[in-house]
C-alpha positions in Angstrom: -0.1 -0.5 0.2 1.3 3.5 -1.3 1.5 6.6 1.2 -1.5 8.4 0.1 -3.8 11.3 1.4 -5.6 9.7 4.3 -3.8 7.0 5.2 -1.6 6.3 8.3 1.8 5.6 8.2 4.9 4.8 10.6 7.8 5.1 9.8 11.7 6.0 12.2 13.5 8.7 11.3 16.5 10.4 11.4 17.0 13.9 11.4 20.2 15.6 10.6 20.5 19.6 10.0 22.9 20.8 7.3 26.8 20.1 9.7 25.1 15.9 10.0 24.4 16.7 13.5 21.6 14.6 15.2 18.2 17.1 16.0 16.0 14.5 16.4 15.3 10.9 16.1 13.0 7.7 16.8 15.9 5.5 17.2 15.4 3.8 20.3 11.7 4.5 20.7 8.7 3.8 19.2 8.3 4.7 15.1 6.7 7.7 14.8 2.7 7.3 12.9 0.7 10.3 11.7 -2.1 10.8 9.2 -1.0 11.7 5.5 -2.2 14.5 3.9 -3.7 16.5 6.8 -0.7 18.6 8.0 1.2 16.9 10.3 4.8 16.3 9.3 6.0 20.1 7.4 5.1 19.7 3.6 8.2 18.8 2.5 8.8 15.5 4.6 5.3 14.6 2.9 5.3 15.4 -0.5 8.8 13.1 -0.3 8.1 10.6 0.9 4.3 9.8 -0.8 3.8 7.2 -3.0 6.1 4.9 -0.8 5.3 2.1 1.2 6.4 -0.6 4.1 10.5 -1.6 4.1 11.5 1.6 1.4 14.2 3.3 3.2 15.2 6.7 2.0 17.6 9.6 2.1 15.3 13.1 2.3 16.7 17.1 1.7 14.4 19.0 3.1 15.2 23.0 2.2 13.9 25.0 4.7 11.1 27.2 2.4 9.3 23.5 3.0 10.1 22.5 5.9 10.3 25.8 9.3 10.5 28.5 6.9 13.0 31.5 6.6 13.8 33.6 9.9 12.0 36.1 10.1 13.0 39.0 11.6 10.4 40.5 12.4 10.1 37.8 15.0 13.3 39.1 17.2 12.2 42.0 18.8 13.3 43.4 22.3 12.0 42.9 25.8 12.1 44.7 28.7 13.8 42.7 31.9 10.8 43.6 34.2 8.6 42.0 31.9 10.3 38.5 33.1 10.0 37.1 36.9 12.6 37.9 39.2 13.5 34.6 39.4 14.0 33.8 35.5 17.2 32.3 34.2 18.0 34.9 31.6 20.4 32.5 29.4 20.6 33.0 25.8 18.9 29.9 25.5 16.6 29.9 27.5 12.8 29.4 26.4 9.9 31.0 28.1 6.2 30.3 26.8 4.6 34.2 26.1 0.7 35.4 24.2 1.3 35.7 20.7 -1.5 36.8 18.1 -2.2 33.8 17.3 -2.4 32.2 20.6 0.4 31.1 22.7 4.2 30.9 21.6 7.6 29.7 22.6 10.4 32.2 22.5 14.3 32.1 23.3 16.7 34.6 24.3 19.5 35.5 22.9 21.6 37.8 24.3 20.4 39.8 27.5 22.6 43.0 28.0 21.6 45.4 30.9 18.1 45.8 31.1 16.8 44.7 27.8 16.2 40.6 26.3 16.7 40.0 23.3 13.6 37.6 21.6 13.8 35.1 18.9 10.3 33.7 18.1 11.2 32.2 15.4 11.2 28.5 14.8 14.3 26.9 16.3 14.9 25.1 12.7 13.6 27.8 10.9 16.2 28.9 8.5 17.6 25.6 8.5 18.3 22.4 5.9 16.6 19.3 6.8 18.2 16.0 6.2 15.9 13.2 7.5 17.0 8.7 7.0 13.5 8.1 6.7 12.4 3.7 6.8 8.4 3.3 7.2 6.9 0.6 9.2 3.5 0.8 7.7 0.9 2.1 5.9 -2.8 1.2 6.3 -6.3 2.7 5.5 -7.2 5.4 8.1 -10.3 4.8 10.2 -13.5 7.3 9.7 -13.0 8.6 12.9 -9.5 9.5 12.4 -9.6 11.3 9.2 -12.6 13.5 11.4 -10.2 14.1 13.8 -7.1 15.1 12.1 -4.8 12.8 13.0 -3.8 9.3 13.6 -5.0 7.2 16.3 -2.3 4.3 16.4 -2.3 0.6 15.6 -5.0 -0.7 14.2 -6.6 2.9 14.7 -8.0 2.7 17.9 -7.7 5.5 20.8 -6.9 5.0 23.8 
């Protein structure tokens, strides 16, 4: 059975950045299951594995524009230190949940300069070309409930 819209795909993957470092992997864990064609994967990966079948392994390169997009300079801004709790550890790389225009968003501290905290609300992988090693484990028809809900429900399509 081929990967196409409204099928549940189960796969193992390893994600590497341009420098070859492992950014994420299902190795040593349960494989990832998702409902194909419903926006549950980055678009570039979903497009490139369409038509594949169980047992296939492939290397997939996804340019940043088909993954998390380019770095948006408008998502980098300064926040007064006083906007954070007094005991907040404000180190470069620290992450905080903030309210954005579309709801909650995770922001990272780029730097702290005096009373100014430089924030980056871009996705951590924005501007990064991604390299996946994928092994398709299983492809099955989605249940009506999975299609209605827009995501897979695990083995056999049953909720847990």
